[in-house]
C-alpha positions as CSV (number, residue, x, y, z in Angstrom):
1,X,111.0,76.5,83.3
2,X,108.7,79.2,84.6
3,X,109.3,82.9,84.1
4,X,109.1,85.0,87.2
5,X,107.9,88.4,88.2
6,X,109.1,90.0,91.4
7,X,106.6,92.5,92.7
8,X,107.7,95.4,95.0
9,X,105.0,97.6,96.3
10,X,104.1,99.7,99.4
11,X,103.1,97.4,102.2
12,X,104.6,94.3,100.5
13,X,102.8,91.0,101.3
14,X,100.4,92.9,103.7
15,X,99.0,94.6,100.7
16,X,98.4,91.6,98.4
17,X,94.6,92.1,98.6
18,X,95.0,95.5,96.8
19,X,96.8,93.8,93.9
20,X,94.7,90.6,93.6
21,X,93.5,91.4,90.0
22,X,97.1,91.9,88.8
23,X,98.2,88.8,90.7
24,X,95.5,86.6,89.1
25,X,96.2,87.9,85.6
26,X,99.9,87.4,86.0
27,X,99.6,83.9,87.3
28,X,97.1,83.0,84.6
29,X,99.6,84.2,82.0
30,X,102.0,81.5,83.2
31,X,104.4,83.6,85.2
32,X,105.4,82.8,88.8
33,X,105.1,85.7,91.2
34,X,107.2,86.6,94.2
35,X,105.8,89.5,96.3
36,X,108.8,90.9,98.1
37,X,108.9,92.4,101.6
38,X,111.9,94.6,101.5
39,X,113.8,95.3,104.8
40,X,111.4,96.9,107.4
41,X,108.3,96.6,105.2
42,X,105.3,94.3,104.8
43,X,105.3,91.3,107.2
44,X,108.8,92.1,108.3
45,X,107.9,95.6,109.6
46,X,109.7,96.3,112.9
47,X,108.0,96.9,116.1
48,X,107.8,100.5,117.1
49,X,110.5,101.7,119.5
50,X,108.6,104.9,120.5
51,X,104.9,105.9,120.6
52,X,105.0,107.6,117.2
53,X,103.7,105.8,114.1
54,X,106.4,103.8,112.3
55,X,106.5,106.1,109.2
56,X,105.9,109.3,111.0
57,X,108.5,112.1,110.8
58,X,109.8,111.0,114.2
59,X,109.0,107.3,113.9
60,X,111.2,104.2,113.8
61,X,111.6,104.0,110.1
62,X,113.0,107.6,110.0
63,X,115.4,106.6,112.8
64,X,116.5,103.5,110.8
65,X,117.0,105.6,107.7
66,X,118.9,108.3,109.5
67,X,121.2,105.6,111.2
68,X,122.0,104.1,107.8
69,X,122.7,107.6,106.3
70,X,125.1,108.2,109.3
71,X,126.9,105.0,108.3
72,X,127.3,106.1,104.8
73,X,124.4,104.0,103.5
74,X,120.7,104.5,103.0
75,X,117.4,102.6,103.4
76,X,116.7,103.0,99.7
77,X,120.1,101.3,98.9
78,X,119.4,98.5,101.4
79,X,116.0,97.9,99.9
80,X,117.3,97.9,96.3
81,X,119.9,95.4,97.5
82,X,117.1,93.3,98.8
83,X,115.6,93.2,95.3
84,X,118.9,92.1,93.8
85,X,119.2,89.3,96.4
86,X,115.6,88.2,95.5
87,X,116.8,87.9,91.9
88,X,119.7,85.8,93.2
89,X,117.3,83.6,95.2
90,X,115.0,83.1,92.2
91,X,117.8,82.1,90.0
92,X,118.5,79.2,92.4
93,X,115.0,77.8,92.0
94,X,115.1,74.7,89.9
95,X,111.9,75.5,88.1
96,X,112.5,79.2,87.6
97,X,113.7,80.5,84.2
98,X,116.4,82.9,85.3
99,X,116.6,84.2,81.7
100,X,113.0,85.7,82.1
101,X,113.0,87.8,85.3
102,X,110.7,90.8,85.4
103,X,110.3,93.4,88.1
104,X,107.1,95.3,88.9
105,X,107.5,98.3,91.2
106,X,104.4,100.0,92.3
107,X,103.9,103.2,94.4
108,X,106.7,104.7,96.4
109,X,108.5,101.3,96.6
110,X,108.9,101.4,92.8
111,X,112.2,103.3,93.4
112,X,113.7,100.1,94.7
113,X,112.8,98.3,91.5
114,X,114.3,101.1,89.5
115,X,117.5,101.1,91.4
116,X,117.9,97.3,91.2
117,X,117.0,97.4,87.5
118,X,119.8,99.8,86.9
119,X,122.5,97.5,88.3
120,X,121.1,93.9,87.9
121,X,121.8,92.5,84.4
122,X,119.5,89.4,84.9
123,X,116.4,91.6,84.9
124,X,114.8,91.4,81.5
125,X,111.8,93.7,82.0
126,X,110.9,96.4,84.5
127,X,107.7,98.3,85.1
128,X,107.5,101.0,87.7
129,X,104.1,102.4,88.3
130,X,103.3,105.4,90.5
131,X,105.8,106.6,93.0
132,X,107.0,110.1,92.7
133,X,108.5,112.2,89.9
134,X,112.0,112.6,91.2
135,X,114.4,113.9,93.7
136,X,114.8,117.4,92.1
137,X,111.1,117.9,92.1
138,X,110.8,116.8,95.7
139,X,113.6,119.0,97.1
140,X,112.4,122.1,95.1
141,X,108.8,121.8,96.5
142,X,108.2,124.5,99.1
143,X,106.1,122.2,101.4
144,X,106.5,118.5,101.0
145,X,105.3,115.3,102.7
146,X,108.2,114.3,104.9
147,X,106.7,111.2,106.5
148,X,108.7,108.1,105.5
149,X,111.1,110.2,103.5
150,X,114.2,108.5,104.8
151,X,113.1,105.3,103.0
152,X,113.7,106.9,99.6
153,X,116.4,109.4,100.3
154,X,119.8,108.8,98.8
155,X,122.3,111.4,100.0
156,X,124.1,113.2,97.1
157,X,122.0,111.4,94.5
158,X,121.3,114.6,92.5
159,X,125.1,115.0,91.8
160,X,124.8,111.8,89.7
161,X,121.2,111.3,88.5
162,X,117.5,111.8,89.2
163,X,114.6,109.4,88.8
164,X,113.8,110.5,85.2
165,X,117.4,109.7,84.3
166,X,117.2,106.3,86.0
167,X,113.9,105.5,84.2
168,X,115.5,106.4,80.9
169,X,118.6,104.3,81.5
170,X,116.6,101.3,82.6
171,X,114.3,101.5,79.6
172,X,117.3,101.8,77.3
173,X,118.9,98.7,78.8
174,X,121.7,100.4,80.7
175,X,121.7,97.4,83.1
176,X,123.0,95.1,80.3
177,X,119.8,93.0,80.3
């Protein structure tokens, strides 16, 4: 049975070349690796529906995120769900050790690994590198980068937690794993 690491990073499978040293090291250590393209990212990036860049303030990803928020959901929640479904799929693999599932989140997409790690008990280990400090820090900044913001926004999140809380809960095993 092979242990598995599910990697979630900005650009997904289109950014594998940037992570080749990590991939080689992880594979050589005996782990299987799944690089996950979450909804609307990597090789499943949607075609632009307007002339603006996809992640621009008025681009398609913003529109998708706003539509989901209007439906009482969010792109961040959808992508975290993608991660939990990837754990489900890996558990079905006959050669995969579903007792040794690790998540690696890198960059801004690390938020999806954190969210999934908080709710998915089959995740034994989680590492989230990079990304951003938290929602409170973001909303209290006078001028902020708003491109691609709807991919990480969770309406009302600060009434319940912030990313430092989530990191602490996941590190303390709040997911039951």
